[in-house]
N, C-alpha and C positions, 0 to 999 in steps of 0.2 A: 504494500500500500504506500502510495506516494505521500510526501509531506502535505500536499494540497488536499489529498483525500483524508488524511488524518485530521486536518483542521476542520474539514467539512463534517467528519464524523463527530468531532467534539461539539460543533455548533448544532448540527441537525439531530444528533443522537441523544442529546440531553433530555432525559425524561424522568420517569419514576424510579428507574433502576439505581443501583448503588453507584455513587460517584466518589466515594472516599477510598480508604485503604482496603486492599485485598491482599491478604497474607498468603505467602507461599508457605506450605506446611510439609516438612519431610515426614517420612515414616517414623513411627516410634522407635524402630530399631536403629534409626540414624541419630537418635537423641540420647541425652542422659550420660551418666558416667558411673563407674562402679562405686557403690557405697551410698548412693542417693536413695532416700526413702520418702514415701508419701505419708507414712504414719510410724509411730513407735508403739510397741506393745510392752506391757509389764512382763517381768520374768515369769516363766511357767511355774505354777504352784503345784503341779502334779508330776509324777515321774515321766520322763520322756521315753518313748519307745520308738524303735526304728519302724518306718512305714511297712516294711515287709512282714512285720509281726502282726500287723493289723489288717492288711489287705493282701490278696494273692499277688504274687510278683507280676503276673501277666497284666494286672490292672493298673500297675504303677506306671506313671509317665516319667520318662527320663528328662533330665534338664534340657531346656531349649538353648541351643548354642546362640550366644550373643543376645540373650534376653535382656531387654533394656531395663535399667534401674533409674527411676525418675522420681522427682519430687512431686508433691501434690500440685503445685502451681503449673508445672510442665504438663501434667496429665490433663488438668482442667483446661488450660489454654489450647492444647492440642485438639481435644474433641470439640471445644467451643468454636475454634477456627474452622474445623471441618464442617460443623453445622452451618456456618455462615456461607459455605459454598452451595448449600442446598436451597432449593426453592420449594415452598410448600404453601398450602392454603392459609396458613397463619402469617405468611409474609407477603403474599401477593395474589393477584387475580389469575385464575386458570380458565381460559376461554375454550377448553377442550370440548368440542361437540361430541355427543354420544357417550361421554364419560361422566358428566354431571359432577365435576370436581368443585364442590362448594364448601363454604365454611361450616364447620360443625359446632353447634352450641356447646359450650363447656359444661353446662348443667347435665348433659347426657353422660359425660365422663364421671361427674360427681356421683350420679345415681348408680352407675355401674360399680363404682368403688365402695359402695356401702358393704360392710363386712358380710352381711347375710347373702349378698350376691357374689362378690368377688372371692369369698373363701368357701363357697359351697363346693362340695365334691360330688362328681356325677354318680359315684357308687353309694351315696347315702341312701338310706331307705326312704320310701315315699312319705312316711310319717314326719321326716325331718326336713323335707323340701317342699312342703305345701305352698309356701310363698312363691317359690320359683315356678312350680307347676301352675299356680293361679295366674301368675304374670304371663306365662306362655299361652295359657288357655285364652286369656283376655286378648292377647296380641293376635291370636288366630281370629277371634271374633272381629277385631278392628279391621284387619286386612280383608276379611271376607266382606265386611260392610262396604268399604271404600271401593272394592273391585266388583261387587255384584256376584261373587262366587258363593258356593254353598259350604265348602270346607277348605281348609288350608293346612298344608304340612310345612313345618318350620325346619325340617331336617337339612335341606341342601345348604352347602357351605359357600355357594357363590351362584351368580346368575347362570353361568354355564352349566353347573351341576343341576340347577333347577330346570333348565331346558331338557337335559337328558332325562330327568325324572318325569317331566311332562310327556315326553315322547314314549317313555316306558309305560306310563299309565294308558296312553292311547293304544299302544300295541297290545297291552294286556286286555283292554276292553274289547278291541276288535277280535282278538283271539277267542275271547269268550263267546263272540257272536259267530265264530266259525272260520274266520280268516284274518290274519294280521294285515293283509294287503301288501302292496309292493312299493309304492312311491309316495313321496311327500312333495308338495308344491311349495317352492320358496321364491319370493320376489327377488328381482335383481338388485334391489336396494337393501337387502337383508344384512344383518350382522353376520360375520363369518362363522360364528358359532352355530347358526341355524342349520346350515347343511351338514356341519360336523356332527351335531347332535342327532340329526336324522340318520346319518351313516352309521353312527355308533349303535343305533337301535335297529340296524339291518335294513334300512330303506334306501332306495335309489332316490336321487334328488332331481326334480324337474324344475328348471328355472322359469319363472313367469316374468315377462317383460312389463315394466311400468309404462303407463300411458304418457302422452306428451305433457300432461299436467303434473307428472311426478307421482301419480297415484295409480292404484290397481284398477283395471277396467273389469267390471263383472263379466262381460262377455268373453274376455280373454280367459278368465278363470273357468267359465262354463265350458269353453272349448277344450280345456285341458282336463276337466274333471270327469272321471269315470269310476267304475266299481273297483279298480285297482289302486286308486288313490286313497291313502289312509288319512291324510290331513293336509291342511295348508298352514304354514307358519307365517304369521303376519306381525310385523312390528307397527304399533300404532300409538302415537304418531310415528311415522316412518323415519328413516335416517336422513331424509331431506328436511326434516322438521315439519312435515306436512301431515295433516290428519287424514286418514283413509276414510273419507266421508261416505263411501259405498260399502263399508264393512258389514252392515246388517244384511244387505242384498247378497254379498259374497258368502256370508255364513249360511244363508238359505240355500244357495246353490250347492255348497259343499254338503250340507246336511241332507239335501234331497237325494244325493248319491250315496248316503251312508257314511260320509267322511266326518272328521272332527276338525275343529278350528282351534289352533294354538296361537296365543298372543304373546309375543316377546314383550314383556312389561318393562324393558329397560328405560323407556321414556314416559313412564307413568307420571312423573313429576309435572308433565305438561297438562294433564287432564284430571288430576286427583281432586275429588270434590266437585267435579263438573260433569264428567262422563264416566260411567262404569262399564268396563269391558264386558262383564257378564250380561249386561242388559242389551248388548248388540249381537249376541249369539256366540260369544267366545265360550269354549268348553274348558280350557285350561290355560293358565298363564303363570309366569314367574314374576316375582317382585325382586328388585335389587335394593335390599335394605341399605346397602352401602352407597346408594345413589339417592333415591327418592327420600329416604328416611334418615339421612344424615349420619349414618354409621361411617366411621373412618374408612377411607378408600385407599387402595394401593398399599404403600408401605405401612399404613396405619391399620391394616386389616387385623384379623381375618374378616371376610365378608359374610353375607348371608343371602341366600336366594330362595326364600319360601315359594311354594307353589300353591296357587288357588285352583280349585276344580269344581265342576258341577257334580250334583249328587250321583249321577250315573257312573262316575269314575271313583267314587268314594270307596267301594269295596276293594279297590286295588292300591289304596294308599300305603305308603311305607309304614312299618311298625317301629316303635310303638306309637299309638295315637293317644292324645290326652283327652280324658273324659271326666265329666263332673258327675259324681254320684252322691246325691244329697248335698252335704256341705264339704265333701272331700273331693280331691282330685287324684286320679289314678292314671297309670300308664298301661294301656291295653295292648297286648301282643296278639290277641286272638282275632286275627283277620285272615281266614283261610286263603283268600285270593290275593293277598298283599304281594306287591313286587319285592318285599323284603326291606331291609335297612339300606339306606344310602349314605348314612353318616353315623359315626360312632356317637354314643350317648343320644343327645337330642339336639343336634346342630351346634352352632357356635353361640353359646348362651350369652357371652359378653355382648355380642352384636345384637342379640334379641333384646336385651335389657336397654341398650342405648336407643333402639328404634321405638320401644315401648315408651320411654321417657319423652322422646321427640313427639310422638303422637299425643300423649297426654298433655304435654305442655302447650301444644297448639290448638287442640280441639278441632271439631269439624270446620268451623269458620276459618281457623288458621290454616288448615290444610288446603282449603280452597284458595286462600290468599296466596299460598306458595305457588300454585299453578298460575294464578292470574299475574303475579309479578314476574314469574319466569317468562311468560309469554310476552308481556309488555316489554321487558328488557331485550328479548331477542328481536322483536319487531323494531325497537328503537335503534339497535345496532344496524339492522338491515336497512332501515330507511336512511340512515346517515351515511352508509358506505356504498349504496347501490349506484351512485354516480361516479364512484372511483374504482369499483371492481365489478366484473361481470357477474350478474345474478341470473343463473340458468332458469330458475322458476320464480318469476316476479309476481309473487302473491303473498298474502299474509301467511306467516309461519306460526309455529307453536313455540317450542322451547329453544330452538336452534335455527340458524340460517346457514345456507351453503353458498359460497361464492366460488369463483374460479379465477385463474390467472390469465384468461383470454385477452384482457386489455393490456397486460404487461408483457406478454410473449413477443409482440412486435419489437420491443426494446431489448429482448434477450433476457428478460427477468422472469423466473419461474416461481411457482409456489414455494419450493424449498428455499429460495433466496429471500422471499418475503418473510417466511417464518424465521430464518436466521437473523435477518435485520431487525425483526421485532424484539429480539433479545437485547439489542443495544438500547432500546427504549425502556427496558426494565420489565417487559412482559413475557410470560411463558407463551410460546406459539400455540395457535389453535390446532385441532386435529387436521392433518393434511392428507391429501390423496385418498380420502374416503368421504362419502360413499363412492364406490368404483364407477358408478354410472355417470359421474361428473368428472370430466378430465381436468386435472389440476385443481382438485377440490380444496377449499378451505372451509372447514366446518366449525362454526363458532357458536358456543353455548354460554351465555353469561350467568345462568342460574338466577334464582331469586335473592341470593344473599349479597349481591353487589349493588353499591350505591350508584346514583346517576353520575356523581363526580368521577368514580372509577371508570365507568363506562365511557365518559367523555374523554378521559385521558387515553384510554385504549383507542377510541375512534380517532382522536387527533394523531396518535402514532401511526395508525393504519393509513390515514390520509397523507401524512408526510412521506411515508414509504412509497405510496403511489406516485407522489410528485417526484421523489428521488428516482424512481424507475424510469421516468421520462427524461429528467434533467441530467442525471449522473448514474446510469444503470450499473456501472462498474462498482460503485460504492455499495450497492445492494448485493450484487453478485459475489462480492468478496466478504460480506458480513458472515458472522458477527465480529466486531472489532473490540468490544469492551468486556467480553466474557473471559473467564479464567483460561479457557482453551479456545483458540481460534477455529476457523472452519476445518472440519475433519475430512479425511478421506473416508467417507461413510462405508464404502464397500470393504476397504481394508479393515476398518474398525469392527465391522460385523464378522468378517471371516478370520481375522487375525487380531483379536482383542489383546491389548497390552494394558493390564490393570495395575501395573506398578507405576507410581508417580515418579518421574525423572526430572522434574523441575523445568521441563520445556514448555513453551507456550505455543508451539506450532503443531497443529494437528498432523501436518504432513510429516513432521519429524517423528512424533511420538506414535502416530497410528493408533491411538487409543481413544 
């Protein structure tokens, strides 16, 4: 990068991101010196025994060569500096479409940390975990109510596992009718896990093309639907951020041929409290508690992907199921047609407690407001950027909007360049190159937790990048300029990852 480009980077790239000190941090093995200690302990007041007298020799670990000896302040500064390299929802805005990376209220963490929840052991007898069982029983009722389903299983540990369970339920139901059938219909705008879940359950996948308005056409579904089709998997709203407004008609078409309708509930946060999937003909859907209901996502996991289902699928639910008998709650394993367990114990209990706290703190009106604000925020971003970036589907969206790089391509600037340049302005990039039906896609989801001020800062950064793409495209193509590591050779980084920090700032040199 030339000195002129560097000056422009400083002038044009100043934004929300860090502008101060960024520490280089060596490995712990490269720090310290013999004899340093982070604590001092009193002399041992019991006879000391050699470790091999207490544990089998095969279980003893040998000394680690060169193990660092550090003071307390060295250890604290090391991990604090490493944490400052990280980007998270507590430090900034995540515009990741389809991932719903939003701020999680800390009250949910406080509730989970109550000793009765956090210290509960899954092998305790039912008599000692009545509170935990009651919470899960009520959470099932809440999720059934907001989705329009009859029953809910809390076992799946993630949305993808919920998908697999949903398809297992459909297969078991159809087998009980005489045939599991052969194929599953999946739209071209679907999440990649949809065809994967279908294949895992033994089905062939037939892709259904979306219409020119980005939605499914009932006639196209009708043409593909026959007695060999087990189900259609529909994401609603879909990955273009558009509501499938013909979903009820599509469900009638599928049901008329004896098939089932699966709803990928990843985008439930756009319609919660407004539209219930169960009321539109959906037979089974999964919830992403780590998205819609503010359970920590990604590295803050684990997640939870409960599955809601209609009554005709209930006999096949995984065991155990929680039931209320009088004033007591019990775990019932007596379901002869059950598909079996899909998760040890009863799901990720910590995630369930957080989601329960989130729902109770918001209430029905609060949950509806979540969807309303998420939709308003997405449409605000769309309206402000549509004159600067190509909008493939120029219509009102739900929780997310999808742009492309078509206007920047004539200047040699691609979606990846825009995403990298956004880092210089202090923002995490949006989801890029997905959904696949939009070439050069930029998928932006603001969620309901972001303020107008934050959205305006993001919009301003995106507008300035669009201007840079026309005025100085090389500045954008060579971004990022202010990050800890500059532009990486992404192919080499994926195929030959180098995870050891060597103090270099050039991605080309480190390849990491």
